[in-house]
C-alpha positions as CSV (number, residue, x, y, z in Angstrom):
1,M,-29.2,10.8,13.0
2,E,-31.7,13.0,11.2
3,Q,-30.5,14.6,7.9
4,N,-30.6,18.4,7.9
5,I,-30.7,20.8,4.9
6,L,-29.5,24.4,4.9
7,V,-31.6,26.6,2.6
8,L,-30.2,30.0,1.6
9,E,-32.3,32.4,-0.4
10,A,-31.6,35.8,-1.9
11,S,-35.0,37.3,-2.2
12,T,-36.0,40.7,-3.7
13,T,-35.5,42.6,-0.4
14,S,-33.8,40.3,2.1
15,A,-31.4,37.4,2.6
16,K,-32.8,34.3,4.4
17,A,-31.4,31.1,5.9
18,M,-33.3,28.1,7.2
19,V,-32.2,24.8,8.7
20,Y,-34.8,22.1,7.8
21,G,-34.8,18.6,9.3
22,A,-35.7,16.0,6.7
23,E,-38.2,14.4,9.2
24,S,-38.9,17.1,11.8
25,G,-39.2,20.2,9.5
26,I,-38.1,23.7,10.3
27,Q,-35.4,23.9,13.0
28,C,-34.5,27.6,12.7
29,M,-34.9,30.4,10.3
30,A,-33.4,33.9,10.0
31,A,-33.9,36.8,7.6
32,E,-32.2,40.2,7.3
33,A,-33.2,43.0,5.0
34,Y,-30.5,44.2,2.6
35,P,-28.7,47.3,4.1
36,P,-29.1,50.7,2.4
37,G,-27.1,50.8,-0.8
38,T,-27.1,47.0,-1.1
39,G,-30.6,46.4,-2.4
40,G,-33.1,48.2,-4.6
41,E,-33.7,48.1,-8.3
42,T,-30.0,47.2,-8.7
43,Q,-28.1,45.3,-6.1
44,D,-24.5,44.6,-4.8
45,A,-24.1,41.0,-5.6
46,D,-21.0,40.4,-3.4
47,A,-22.6,42.2,-0.4
48,I,-25.7,40.1,-0.7
49,F,-23.6,36.9,-1.0
50,A,-21.7,38.0,2.2
51,L,-24.9,38.5,4.1
52,L,-26.2,35.1,3.1
53,M,-23.0,33.5,4.3
54,K,-23.3,35.3,7.7
55,L,-26.9,34.1,8.1
56,G,-25.9,30.6,7.1
57,R,-23.1,30.5,9.6
58,E,-25.5,31.7,12.4
59,A,-28.2,29.2,11.4
60,T,-25.9,26.2,11.3
61,A,-23.8,26.8,14.4
62,G,-23.6,23.5,16.3
63,R,-25.8,21.6,13.7
64,N,-24.9,18.8,11.4
65,I,-25.7,19.8,7.7
66,D,-26.1,17.2,5.0
67,A,-27.0,19.4,2.0
68,V,-27.3,23.0,1.0
69,S,-30.2,24.2,-1.2
70,L,-30.3,27.6,-2.9
71,G,-33.2,29.9,-3.8
72,G,-33.3,33.3,-5.6
73,T,-35.6,35.4,-7.8
74,W,-36.6,35.1,-11.3
75,H,-35.6,37.8,-13.8
76,N,-32.4,38.8,-12.0
77,L,-29.4,39.7,-14.2
78,L,-25.7,39.9,-13.2
79,V,-23.0,40.3,-15.8
80,C,-19.5,39.0,-14.9
81,G,-16.2,39.1,-16.8
82,E,-14.1,36.0,-17.7
83,D,-12.6,36.1,-14.2
84,M,-16.1,35.7,-12.8
85,R,-16.0,39.1,-11.1
86,P,-19.2,41.2,-11.4
87,L,-18.9,44.0,-14.0
88,G,-21.4,46.1,-12.1
89,R,-24.5,45.6,-9.9
90,A,-27.1,43.0,-10.4
91,Y,-30.3,44.1,-12.1
92,T,-33.6,43.0,-10.4
93,W,-37.0,42.5,-11.9
94,Q,-37.8,46.0,-10.7
95,W,-35.2,47.7,-13.0
96,M,-37.1,48.9,-16.0
97,G,-34.2,50.5,-17.9
98,A,-34.9,48.5,-21.1
99,R,-38.5,49.7,-21.4
100,G,-37.8,51.9,-24.4
101,L,-36.3,49.0,-26.2
102,T,-39.2,46.6,-25.4
103,E,-41.8,49.2,-26.4
104,E,-40.1,49.4,-29.8
105,L,-40.0,45.6,-30.1
106,R,-43.7,45.3,-29.3
107,R,-44.6,47.6,-32.2
108,D,-44.0,44.5,-34.4
109,A,-47.0,42.7,-32.8
110,A,-46.5,39.5,-34.8
111,H,-42.9,39.1,-33.9
112,A,-43.6,39.9,-30.2
113,R,-46.2,37.2,-30.1
114,Q,-43.8,34.8,-31.8
115,L,-41.2,35.4,-29.1
116,Y,-43.8,34.9,-26.4
117,E,-45.1,31.6,-27.9
118,K,-41.5,30.3,-28.1
119,T,-40.4,31.3,-24.6
120,G,-43.5,31.8,-22.5
121,C,-42.2,35.3,-21.7
122,M,-43.8,38.5,-22.9
123,V,-41.6,41.2,-24.5
124,H,-41.1,43.2,-21.4
125,A,-38.2,45.0,-19.7
126,L,-38.1,42.8,-16.6
127,Y,-36.7,39.8,-18.6
128,P,-32.9,39.4,-18.7
129,V,-32.8,38.8,-22.4
130,Y,-34.0,42.3,-23.1
131,K,-31.9,43.8,-20.3
132,L,-28.8,42.4,-22.0
133,R,-29.9,43.7,-25.4
134,Y,-30.3,47.1,-23.9
135,L,-27.0,47.0,-22.1
136,K,-25.2,46.0,-25.3
137,E,-26.9,48.9,-27.2
138,Q,-25.6,51.2,-24.4
139,G,-22.0,50.0,-25.1
140,M,-21.4,47.1,-22.8
141,D,-19.0,44.5,-24.4
142,L,-20.7,41.1,-23.9
143,R,-18.4,39.0,-26.2
144,N,-16.7,37.4,-23.3
145,A,-19.3,38.0,-20.6
146,R,-20.5,35.4,-18.1
147,V,-24.2,35.9,-17.4
148,F,-25.8,35.0,-14.1
149,G,-28.6,36.0,-11.8
150,Q,-27.8,36.7,-8.2
151,G,-28.9,33.2,-7.3
152,S,-26.7,31.4,-9.9
153,Y,-23.8,33.6,-8.8
154,N,-24.3,32.4,-5.2
155,F,-24.1,28.8,-6.5
156,F,-20.9,29.5,-8.3
157,R,-19.3,31.1,-5.3
158,L,-20.1,28.0,-3.2
159,T,-19.2,25.3,-5.8
160,G,-17.0,26.8,-8.5
161,K,-19.6,25.6,-11.1
162,R,-21.2,27.9,-13.7
163,W,-24.5,26.1,-13.6
164,V,-28.0,27.5,-14.0
165,S,-31.2,25.6,-13.4
166,A,-33.6,25.2,-16.3
167,S,-36.3,26.7,-14.0
168,M,-34.3,29.9,-13.6
169,L,-33.6,30.0,-17.3
170,S,-37.3,29.7,-18.1
171,G,-37.9,33.1,-16.4
172,S,-35.0,34.8,-18.3
173,G,-36.5,34.7,-21.8
174,F,-33.7,32.4,-23.1
175,L,-35.4,29.0,-22.8
176,N,-37.4,27.6,-25.8
177,I,-40.3,26.0,-23.9
178,R,-41.4,23.9,-26.9
179,E,-38.0,22.3,-27.4
180,R,-36.8,22.6,-23.8
181,K,-33.5,24.1,-24.7
182,I,-31.8,27.5,-24.9
183,D,-32.9,29.2,-28.1
184,P,-30.4,30.5,-30.6
185,E,-32.6,33.4,-31.7
186,M,-32.9,34.7,-28.1
187,L,-29.1,34.4,-27.7
188,E,-28.7,36.5,-30.9
189,L,-31.2,39.0,-29.8
190,A,-29.4,39.5,-26.5
191,G,-26.0,39.6,-28.2
192,I,-24.3,36.8,-26.2
193,P,-22.7,33.4,-27.1
194,R,-24.1,30.2,-25.8
195,E,-21.2,29.7,-23.4
196,A,-22.1,32.9,-21.6
197,L,-25.0,31.2,-19.8
198,G,-23.2,28.2,-18.4
199,R,-24.5,24.7,-18.1
200,E,-28.2,24.1,-17.9
201,V,-29.1,21.7,-15.0
202,T,-31.9,20.4,-12.8
203,F,-32.2,20.2,-9.0
204,L,-30.8,16.7,-9.1
205,D,-27.6,17.9,-10.7
206,T,-25.8,18.8,-7.4
207,A,-22.2,19.9,-7.0
208,P,-20.0,19.5,-3.9
209,L,-19.5,22.4,-1.5
210,T,-15.9,23.6,-2.0
211,Q,-13.5,24.1,0.8
212,E,-13.8,27.8,0.3
213,G,-17.6,27.6,0.5
214,A,-17.4,25.3,3.5
215,G,-15.1,27.8,5.2
216,L,-17.6,30.6,4.6
217,L,-20.5,28.7,6.1
218,G,-18.6,26.8,8.8
219,L,-19.6,23.4,7.2
220,K,-17.7,20.4,6.0
221,S,-16.7,20.4,2.3
222,G,-18.1,17.9,-0.2
223,I,-21.7,18.0,0.8
224,P,-24.2,18.4,-2.1
225,V,-25.3,21.9,-3.1
226,V,-28.7,22.0,-5.0
227,P,-28.5,24.6,-7.9
228,T,-30.5,27.8,-7.3
229,H,-34.2,27.7,-8.1
230,P,-36.5,30.7,-8.2
231,D,-38.6,31.5,-5.1
232,G,-41.8,31.6,-7.2
233,A,-41.2,28.0,-8.5
234,L,-40.3,26.8,-5.0
235,N,-43.6,28.2,-3.6
236,Q,-45.4,25.7,-5.9
237,V,-43.5,22.6,-4.7
238,G,-45.9,22.3,-1.7
239,A,-49.0,22.6,-3.9
240,L,-48.5,19.9,-6.6
241,R,-51.5,17.8,-5.8
242,D,-54.9,18.1,-7.5
243,G,-54.9,21.6,-9.0
244,A,-54.0,23.7,-6.1
245,M,-53.1,27.3,-6.9
246,T,-50.5,29.3,-5.0
247,L,-50.9,33.0,-4.6
248,S,-48.0,34.9,-3.0
249,V,-48.4,38.5,-2.1
250,G,-45.1,40.0,-1.1
251,T,-43.0,42.7,-2.7
252,S,-44.9,41.8,-5.9
253,A,-47.7,39.2,-6.3
254,A,-48.0,36.0,-8.4
255,L,-50.5,33.3,-9.0
256,R,-49.4,29.9,-10.2
257,L,-51.0,26.6,-11.4
258,S,-49.0,23.4,-12.1
259,Q,-49.4,22.1,-15.7
260,P,-48.3,18.8,-17.2
261,K,-46.9,20.5,-20.3
262,A,-46.0,24.0,-21.6
263,H,-49.1,26.1,-22.0
264,T,-49.3,29.7,-23.3
265,A,-52.2,32.1,-23.4
266,Y,-51.2,35.4,-25.1
267,E,-54.5,37.1,-25.0
268,K,-54.9,36.4,-21.3
269,G,-51.4,37.9,-20.6
270,L,-50.2,34.7,-18.8
271,W,-46.6,33.5,-18.6
272,C,-45.4,29.9,-18.7
273,Y,-42.2,28.9,-16.8
274,L,-40.6,25.7,-15.7
275,S,-40.7,24.7,-12.1
276,P,-38.3,22.1,-10.6
277,V,-40.9,19.3,-11.3
278,S,-43.6,20.6,-13.7
279,W,-44.6,23.5,-15.9
280,L,-46.3,26.6,-14.4
281,L,-49.0,28.7,-15.9
282,G,-49.3,32.0,-14.1
283,A,-49.7,35.7,-13.8
284,A,-47.9,38.3,-11.8
285,T,-48.1,41.9,-10.8
286,S,-45.3,44.3,-10.2
287,G,-47.1,46.1,-7.4
288,A,-48.1,44.6,-4.0
289,C,-46.4,45.2,-0.7
290,N,-44.0,47.6,-2.4
291,C,-47.0,49.9,-3.2
292,V,-48.2,49.6,0.4
293,D,-44.8,50.5,1.7
294,W,-44.7,53.5,-0.6
295,A,-48.2,54.6,0.6
296,K,-47.3,54.3,4.3
297,A,-44.0,56.2,3.8
298,S,-45.5,58.9,1.7
299,L,-48.8,59.5,3.5
300,F,-47.9,59.1,7.1
301,S,-45.2,59.7,9.7
302,G,-43.0,56.9,10.8
303,T,-44.9,56.4,14.1
304,V,-48.0,54.8,12.7
305,S,-48.0,51.0,12.2
306,Y,-49.4,49.0,9.3
307,S,-51.9,47.3,11.5
308,E,-53.2,50.6,12.8
309,L,-53.7,51.8,9.3
310,S,-55.4,48.7,7.9
311,D,-57.6,48.2,11.0
312,A,-59.0,51.8,10.9
313,A,-62.6,52.1,9.7
314,V,-63.2,53.8,6.3
315,D,-66.2,54.3,4.0
316,R,-65.4,51.5,1.5
317,E,-68.3,52.5,-0.8
318,H,-66.7,55.9,-1.6
319,L,-62.9,55.4,-1.6
320,P,-60.8,56.8,-4.4
321,Y,-59.3,54.2,-6.9
322,F,-55.6,53.3,-7.2
323,L,-53.8,51.9,-10.2
324,P,-50.9,49.9,-8.6
325,F,-48.3,50.4,-11.4
326,L,-45.6,52.4,-9.6
327,F,-43.2,49.8,-10.9
328,G,-44.7,49.3,-14.3
329,E,-47.3,46.7,-15.3
330,R,-46.9,43.0,-15.7
331,C,-50.2,41.1,-16.0
332,P,-52.5,41.5,-17.7
333,G,-51.3,44.3,-20.0
334,W,-47.5,43.9,-19.8
335,Q,-46.9,47.7,-20.3
336,D,-43.6,48.2,-18.6
337,G,-43.9,52.0,-19.0
338,R,-47.4,52.2,-17.4
339,L,-47.6,54.6,-14.4
340,G,-49.6,54.2,-11.2
341,G,-51.9,56.8,-9.7
342,F,-55.1,57.7,-7.9
343,A,-58.4,58.4,-9.6
344,Q,-61.7,59.9,-8.5
345,V,-60.0,61.7,-5.5
346,R,-62.2,64.3,-3.9
347,P,-61.4,67.2,-1.5
348,G,-62.9,65.3,1.4
349,H,-60.7,62.2,1.0
350,T,-58.1,61.7,3.7
351,S,-54.7,60.1,3.8
352,L,-56.2,57.1,5.5
353,E,-58.7,56.6,2.6
354,L,-55.9,57.0,0.1
355,Y,-54.0,54.3,1.9
356,H,-57.0,51.9,1.9
357,S,-57.5,52.5,-1.8
358,V,-53.9,51.3,-2.3
359,L,-54.7,48.1,-0.4
360,E,-57.7,47.7,-2.6
361,G,-56.0,48.6,-5.9
362,V,-53.3,46.0,-5.4
363,L,-55.9,43.3,-4.9
364,F,-58.0,44.5,-7.9
365,N,-54.9,43.9,-10.1
366,I,-54.6,40.5,-8.6
367,R,-58.2,39.9,-9.4
368,Q,-57.5,40.8,-13.0
369,C,-54.8,38.1,-13.0
370,M,-57.1,35.6,-11.4
371,D,-59.8,36.2,-14.0
372,G,-57.4,35.5,-16.9
373,L,-55.8,32.5,-15.3
374,T,-59.1,30.8,-14.4
375,E,-60.7,31.6,-17.8
376,E,-57.8,29.7,-19.4
377,A,-57.1,26.9,-17.0
378,G,-60.3,26.5,-15.0
379,E,-61.1,27.0,-11.3
380,P,-58.4,25.7,-8.9
381,R,-59.2,23.2,-6.2
382,E,-58.1,25.6,-3.6
383,I,-56.1,28.8,-3.3
384,L,-53.1,28.8,-1.0
385,V,-52.0,32.3,0.1
386,S,-48.5,33.2,1.4
387,G,-46.4,36.3,1.8
388,G,-46.7,39.6,3.7
389,I,-50.4,39.8,3.3
390,L,-50.8,37.1,6.0
391,K,-49.6,39.7,8.5
392,S,-52.8,41.7,7.9
393,P,-56.1,39.9,8.7
394,V,-58.0,42.9,7.3
395,W,-56.1,42.8,4.0
396,L,-56.4,39.0,3.8
397,K,-60.2,39.3,4.3
398,M,-60.3,42.0,1.6
399,L,-58.6,39.6,-0.8
400,T,-61.2,36.9,-0.2
401,N,-64.0,39.3,-0.9
402,I,-62.4,40.8,-4.0
403,L,-61.5,37.3,-5.5
404,E,-65.0,36.1,-4.5
405,R,-63.5,32.8,-3.6
406,P,-62.4,31.1,-0.4
407,V,-58.6,31.2,0.3
408,R,-56.5,29.2,2.7
409,P,-53.5,30.8,4.4
410,D,-50.3,28.8,4.0
411,L,-49.2,28.2,7.6
412,G,-45.8,26.9,6.6
413,E,-43.3,29.7,7.5
414,Q,-41.5,30.9,4.3
415,A,-43.1,28.6,1.7
416,S,-40.3,29.1,-0.9
417,L,-37.6,28.1,1.7
418,V,-39.6,25.0,2.5
419,G,-39.8,24.3,-1.2
420,G,-36.0,24.5,-1.4
421,A,-35.7,22.2,1.6
422,L,-37.9,19.6,-0.1
423,L,-35.6,19.6,-3.1
424,G,-32.7,19.0,-0.8
425,K,-34.6,16.1,0.9
426,K,-35.3,14.5,-2.5
427,V,-31.5,14.7,-3.2
428,L,-30.7,13.0,0.1
429,Q,-33.6,10.6,0.0
430,P,-34.3,9.6,-3.7
431,D,-37.4,7.6,-2.7
432,F,-39.1,10.7,-1.2
433,D,-42.1,11.7,-3.4
434,L,-42.5,15.5,-3.8
435,Q,-46.1,14.9,-4.9
436,E,-47.0,13.6,-1.5
437,Y,-46.0,16.7,0.4
438,G,-48.9,19.1,1.2
439,A,-48.3,22.6,2.6
440,P,-49.8,23.0,6.1
441,V,-52.8,25.4,5.6
442,G,-55.3,27.1,7.8
443,E,-59.1,27.1,7.7
444,A,-60.6,28.5,4.5
445,L,-61.6,32.2,4.7
446,E,-64.9,32.7,2.9
447,P,-66.3,35.8,1.2
448,D,-68.9,37.7,3.2
449,E,-71.5,40.4,2.4
450,D,-68.7,43.0,1.6
451,A,-68.0,41.1,-1.6
452,E,-70.9,42.9,-3.3
453,V,-69.4,46.3,-2.6
454,Y,-66.0,45.2,-4.0
455,R,-67.7,43.6,-7.1
456,R,-69.2,46.9,-8.0
457,R,-66.0,48.8,-7.3
458,Y,-64.0,46.3,-9.3
459,Q,-66.0,47.0,-12.4
460,E,-65.4,50.7,-11.9
461,Y,-61.7,50.0,-11.5
462,L,-61.6,48.0,-14.8
463,E,-63.1,51.0,-16.6
464,I,-60.5,53.4,-15.1
465,Y,-57.8,50.8,-16.0
466,R,-59.0,50.7,-19.6
467,Q,-59.1,54.5,-19.9
468,S,-55.6,54.9,-18.5
469,V,-53.9,53.0,-21.3
């Protein structure tokens, strides 16, 4: 009988469940957006866990499951008490409450660089280490706290183990990437003891599903549960061979290249995190589909569709410009207090033209990230694109022209969920080689004559970006 893996992922905006056959691939997949009041910049951890369990029960009904693999998001913070009950809501990467603190810390440029070189994480409000420092300064008692992200909390609820994957830790600001261990200076900066973070593990350190967890999912107890790994790292599991780059454009956007060892590039604004099987050098933006959602909601009535807006013809030569920093800036400048906005708007510009400038501005920021990453690490063999952008052929073609490089759409549904399934397969079948898996991809999309228009406009965007600091 084929072995099946249940993959559960708490993403930024939705809960997801997939059943994956170790030999046959995806058997079923379900996703559900977080209800109002559950998601957002802060989230209800128990409500999200309950939604995951519901989707898991529905996906596994009538199916034999041999392992459970968990996914979540980097930079998520949940503080619990000694009884393991949340002391409040979980803070997502979108929550920028600590930006005043990080702005102050960055004034000591030498120390800020030292912290980056040690952890691979810029001094920025999205990282949990700085969120904790801020919360402590606001009066939260962290002496006996138990610190999780949503994903690690889900693992605890299913196994009773306070374990956190090294990959998840590397996106928190606590992991010393040179020594591959939790750094005492970062613990002191955050104001927590070492035991607050739980045990550091890899994806091979599985724990058995408890009877309580089995009851919630309708499964048998004792099957292995793979510790939670971040969706960004799981995206790269299918692109380990020969220098392929993954580019996901969802709520936010990120570009990643696998590296054999820790690699930092401060001047390029790149981060360095640990994946389940390698190091990652990458860049990320805070604005992508979240900016597009905002533009649609703000500029149009609810009756118009995304495809109608993107397919409509506009004069691309004379669009306004959009700085996609509604949620602050990550790469390349790492200014968590930076604001978004339009530039060079004229009386004749329409809502439709403003909308298309948002589509363009998001991709210009991604091009900034691409420039820094390729200057540091060289050109990738190929670029595999996943995420919500694949739903819009117009936007995907715009991406190809703005990057001035061919891109291949990742045809595997939900790349991060498949990455989690592959970790589960490796647990069940130790001889399985993760390096041999290649994500199913479509034909390469090549730049066309419109690339010249975007090249000129990108240079103008860069000038507006520099002036906006």
